C-alpha positions as CSV (number, residue, x, y, z in Angstrom):
1,X,36.3,49.6,-2.8
2,X,34.8,50.9,0.4
3,X,35.9,47.9,2.3
4,X,39.5,48.1,1.1
5,X,39.6,51.9,2.0
6,X,38.3,51.1,5.5
7,X,40.8,48.2,5.8
8,X,43.7,50.4,4.7
9,X,42.8,53.3,7.0
10,X,42.4,51.0,10.0
11,X,45.7,49.2,9.2
12,X,47.6,52.5,8.9
13,X,46.1,53.9,12.1
14,X,46.9,50.8,14.1
15,X,50.5,50.8,12.7
16,X,51.0,54.4,13.7
17,X,49.6,53.9,17.2
18,X,51.7,50.8,17.6
19,X,54.8,52.6,16.4
20,X,54.3,55.5,18.7
21,X,54.0,53.4,21.7
22,X,56.6,50.9,20.6
23,X,59.4,53.5,20.6
24,X,59.9,52.7,24.2
25,X,60.5,56.2,25.5
26,X,57.7,56.3,28.0
27,X,59.7,58.1,30.7
28,X,59.8,61.4,28.9
29,X,56.6,63.3,29.6
30,X,56.9,65.4,26.5
31,X,57.2,62.3,24.4
32,X,54.3,60.6,26.2
33,X,52.2,63.7,25.7
34,X,52.8,63.8,22.0
35,X,52.2,60.1,21.7
36,X,48.9,60.5,23.4
37,X,48.0,63.5,21.1
38,X,49.1,61.4,18.2
39,X,46.9,58.5,19.2
40,X,43.9,60.9,19.9
41,X,44.5,62.5,16.5
42,X,44.6,59.1,14.8
43,X,41.4,58.1,16.6
44,X,39.7,61.4,15.6
45,X,40.8,60.9,12.0
46,X,39.5,57.4,12.1
47,X,36.3,58.5,13.6
48,X,35.7,61.2,10.9
49,X,36.9,59.2,8.0
50,X,35.9,55.7,8.8
51,X,33.0,56.1,11.1
52,X,30.5,56.3,8.2
53,X,31.9,53.1,6.8
54,X,32.1,51.3,10.1
55,X,28.6,52.4,11.0
56,X,27.3,51.3,7.6
57,X,29.2,48.0,7.9
58,X,27.6,47.3,11.3
59,X,24.2,48.4,10.2
60,X,24.4,46.2,7.1
61,X,25.7,43.4,9.2
62,X,22.8,43.9,11.6
63,X,20.3,44.0,8.7
64,X,21.8,40.8,7.1
65,X,21.6,39.0,10.5
66,X,18.0,40.2,10.9
67,X,17.2,39.0,7.4
68,X,18.8,35.6,8.1
69,X,16.9,35.3,11.4
70,X,13.6,36.2,9.6
71,X,14.3,33.7,6.8
72,X,15.1,31.1,9.4
73,X,11.8,31.8,11.2
74,X,10.0,31.6,7.9
75,X,11.7,28.4,7.0
76,X,10.9,27.0,10.5
77,X,7.2,28.0,10.0
78,X,7.1,26.5,6.6
79,X,8.7,23.3,7.9
80,X,6.1,23.2,10.7
81,X,3.3,23.6,8.2
82,X,4.8,21.0,5.9
83,X,5.1,18.7,8.9
84,X,1.5,19.3,9.9
85,X,0.4,18.6,6.3
86,X,2.5,15.5,6.1
87,X,1.0,14.3,9.4
88,X,-2.5,15.0,8.1
89,X,-1.7,13.1,4.9
90,X,-0.3,10.3,6.9
91,X,-3.5,10.1,9.0
92,X,-5.6,10.2,5.8
93,X,-3.5,7.5,4.4
94,X,-3.9,5.4,7.5
95,X,-7.7,5.9,7.4
96,X,-7.8,5.0,3.7
97,X,-5.7,1.9,4.4
98,X,-8.1,0.8,7.2
99,X,-11.1,1.4,5.0
100,X,-9.4,-0.5,2.2
101,X,-8.7,-3.4,4.5
102,X,-12.3,-3.4,5.7
103,X,-13.6,-3.4,2.2
104,X,-11.1,-6.2,1.2
105,X,-12.2,-8.3,4.2
106,X,-15.9,-7.8,3.4
107,X,-15.3,-8.6,-0.3
108,X,-13.3,-11.7,0.6
109,X,-16.0,-12.8,3.0
110,X,-18.7,-12.2,0.3
111,X,-16.7,-14.1,-2.3
112,X,-16.0,-16.9,0.1
113,X,-19.8,-17.2,0.9
114,X,-20.5,-17.0,-2.8
115,X,-18.0,-19.7,-3.6
116,X,-19.4,-21.9,-0.8
117,X,-22.9,-21.4,-2.1
118,X,-21.9,-22.3,-5.6
119,X,-20.0,-25.3,-4.3
120,X,-23.1,-26.5,-2.4
121,X,-25.2,-26.0,-5.5
122,X,-22.8,-27.9,-7.7
123,X,-22.7,-30.7,-5.0
124,X,-26.5,-30.8,-5.0
125,X,-26.6,-31.0,-8.8
126,X,-24.0,-33.8,-8.7
127,X,-26.0,-35.7,-6.1
128,X,-29.1,-35.2,-8.1
129,X,-27.5,-36.4,-11.3
130,X,-25.9,-39.3,-9.4
131,X,-29.4,-40.3,-8.1
132,X,-30.9,-40.0,-11.5
133,X,-28.1,-42.1,-13.0
134,X,-28.6,-44.7,-10.3
135,X,-32.3,-44.8,-10.9
136,X,-31.8,-45.1,-14.6
137,X,-29.3,-48.0,-14.0
138,X,-31.8,-49.6,-11.6
139,X,-34.5,-49.4,-14.2
140,X,-32.2,-50.8,-16.9
141,X,-31.2,-53.5,-14.5
142,X,-34.8,-54.3,-13.7
143,X,-35.6,-54.4,-17.4
144,X,-32.7,-56.7,-18.1
145,X,-33.7,-58.8,-15.2
146,X,-37.3,-59.0,-16.5
147,X,-36.0,-60.0,-19.9
148,X,-33.8,-62.5,-18.4
149,X,-36.6,-63.8,-16.2
150,X,-39.0,-64.0,-19.2
151,X,-36.4,-65.7,-21.3
152,X,-35.7,-68.2,-18.5
153,X,-39.4,-68.7,-17.9
154,X,-39.9,-69.4,-21.6
155,X,-36.9,-71.8,-21.7
156,X,-38.2,-73.6,-18.6
157,X,-41.8,-73.7,-20.0
158,X,-40.5,-75.1,-23.3
159,X,-38.6,-77.7,-21.5
160,X,-41.6,-78.6,-19.3
161,X,-43.9,-78.6,-22.3
162,X,-41.5,-80.9,-24.2
163,X,-41.3,-83.2,-21.2
164,X,-45.1,-83.2,-20.4
165,X,-46.7,-83.0,-23.8
166,X,-47.2,-86.2,-25.6
167,X,-49.4,-86.8,-28.7
168,X,-52.4,-87.9,-26.7
169,X,-52.4,-84.8,-24.4
170,X,-51.8,-82.6,-27.5
171,X,-54.8,-84.2,-29.2
172,X,-57.0,-83.6,-26.1
173,X,-56.0,-80.0,-25.9
174,X,-56.8,-79.4,-29.5
175,X,-60.2,-81.0,-29.2
176,X,-61.0,-79.0,-26.2
177,X,-59.9,-75.7,-27.9
178,X,-62.0,-76.5,-30.9
179,X,-65.1,-77.1,-28.8
180,X,-64.6,-73.7,-27.1
181,X,-64.3,-72.1,-30.5
182,X,-67.5,-73.7,-31.8
183,X,-69.5,-72.7,-28.9
C-alpha cells in the first residue's frame, strides 16, 4: 500500500511539473514565475508527503543490501571452511591410501615368502618321498635279483650235479658222510 501511494504521488508530481513546463510559454515572466512556484510547491509537497516513504525505502534498501553482503561474506567464510575441511579430508585420505598400499605390499611380500617357503617344503618332501621310493624299488630289485640269482644258481647246480654225479660218486659221497656221522 505504501509503495503504491509513493508511486502515485511521484507520478502525479512529475506529470504536473512536466505539464507546467510543457505549456511552452517561457517568454512570459509571470508565467515562468508561477511555473517555478508550482514546481517548488510540488517538490515541497513531495518532500513532506513522500520523504518518510522515500527515506524508509532507501534505508530498507540499504539494510537489505547490507544483509545480502553479510550473508555473502558468511557464505564465503563457510565455503572456505568447507574447502579447508575437504582439503584436510583429502590429505587424510591420501595418507590412509599410502598406508593401505604399504600394508598391502608388506602383506603381499609376506604371503609370497610364505608361499615360497611352503613350496620349498613341499618340494623337499617330494624329493624325500622320491628318494625313499627309489630306495624301496632298489631293495625290491635287489631282492628279486637275489632270488633270481639263487634260482639260477640252483638250476645250474642241479644241471652240474646231474652231469657230474654218477652212481659210483654217489656211493662214495654216501660212505664218506656215514663215516663222518659215526665218528
